[in-house]
C-alpha positions in Angstrom: 16.0 -8.9 19.8 13.8 -6.0 18.0 16.9 -4.5 16.7 17.8 -7.5 14.7 14.5 -7.9 13.1 14.5 -4.2 12.2 17.7 -4.9 10.3 16.4 -8.1 8.9 19.5 -10.2 10.3 17.7 -13.4 9.8 20.6 -15.6 10.7 21.2 -14.0 13.6 17.4 -14.1 14.7 17.8 -17.8 14.3 20.6 -18.3 16.3 19.0 -16.3 19.0 15.7 -18.0 19.1 17.8 -21.2 18.8 19.6 -20.3 21.9 16.3 -20.1 24.0 17.8 -16.7 25.7 15.1 -14.2 24.2 11.4 -13.5 24.3 10.3 -13.6 20.9 7.0 -11.4 22.0 9.0 -9.1 24.1 7.4 -5.8 23.5 8.9 -1.9 23.3 7.4 1.0 25.2 4.4 1.0 22.3 3.6 -2.6 23.0 5.2 -3.5 19.5 6.8 -7.0 19.2 9.6 -8.0 17.1 6.8 -9.5 14.6 4.9 -6.3 14.5 8.1 -4.2 13.6 8.9 -6.9 10.9 5.5 -6.6 9.7 5.8 -2.8 9.6 8.8 -2.9 7.2 7.6 -5.8 5.4 10.6 -8.2 6.6 9.0 -11.3 5.4 12.1 -13.3 5.9 12.3 -12.1 9.6 8.7 -12.4 10.3 8.9 -16.2 8.8 11.7 -17.0 11.3 9.9 -15.3 14.0 6.6 -17.3 13.7 8.3 -20.8 12.3 11.0 -20.8 15.0 10.0 -18.5 17.5 6.5 -19.3 17.7 5.6 -15.7 17.8 2.0 -15.0 18.9 0.3 -13.9 15.9 -2.7 -11.9 17.8 -0.9 -10.1 20.4 -1.9 -6.6 20.3 0.2 -3.3 21.1 -1.2 -0.4 23.1 -3.2 0.8 20.4 -4.8 -2.6 19.8 -3.1 -3.7 16.7 -2.0 -6.9 15.7 1.0 -7.3 13.3 -1.7 -8.3 10.6 -3.2 -4.5 11.0 0.2 -3.0 10.9 1.4 -4.8 7.7 -2.0 -3.6 6.2 -1.7 -0.3 7.2 1.7 -0.1 5.7 1.0 -2.1 2.3 3.5 -4.9 3.4 1.9 -7.4 1.3 4.4 -10.3 1.6 4.2 -10.5 5.3 0.5 -9.6 5.2 0.1 -12.9 3.2 2.4 -14.7 5.7 0.9 -13.7 8.7 -2.9 -14.7 7.5 -1.3 -18.1 5.9 0.0 -18.8 9.4 -3.4 -18.8 10.9 -3.8 -15.3 12.5 -7.4 -13.8 13.6 -8.6 -11.7 10.7 -11.5 -10.5 13.1 -9.3 -8.5 15.3 -10.0 -4.9 15.2 -7.8 -2.1 17.1 -8.5 -0.1 19.8 -10.5 2.4 17.7 -12.6 -0.2 15.8 -10.7 -0.4 12.7 -11.0 -4.1 11.3 -8.1 -5.5 8.9 -10.1 -4.5 5.8 -10.8 -1.1 6.9 -6.9 -0.7 7.6 -6.1 -1.9 4.1 -8.6 0.2 2.2 -8.2 3.5 4.3 -4.3 3.2 4.3 -2.5 6.3 2.8 -0.3 3.7 1.3 -1.5 2.8 -2.4 0.2 -0.8 -2.0 -2.7 -1.5 0.6 -4.9 -1.8 -1.9 -3.1 -5.0 -3.1 -3.2 -6.0 0.5 -6.9 -5.6 0.6 -7.1 -8.0 -2.1 -4.7 -10.4 -0.4 -7.0 -10.2 2.5 -9.9 -11.1 0.7 -8.1 -13.9 -1.4 -6.8 -15.6 1.3 -8.6 -15.1 4.8 -12.0 -14.8 3.7 -11.7 -18.2 1.9 -10.9 -19.9 5.2 -14.4 -18.6 6.6 -16.3 -20.1 3.6 
């Protein structure tokens, strides 16, 4: 399943999820799930399929304590960041080093993450108020 997500084969992912023969939250040796890999590469359509059809767990953590949101923010994956937030993830989960989603966005070496920080503020924090 992870290889399909990494190559953005959205139609194949739909068929596999529909078959019921895959575990959407299956993790690799680092604890990364297909949704986390989609977040890393900003494969938004694959992420959308995993969330909407596969009911991927938005808040599952890898061995570093990172969620798909933290990974998307760190990598500057703005579209996937927005999708994950709007799908209802917990925006307060920190990784094993105590880094919050906002921290991850503003401290990422990827300049696109500054746009992700804006997305986080505009979409996530409005839910809290």
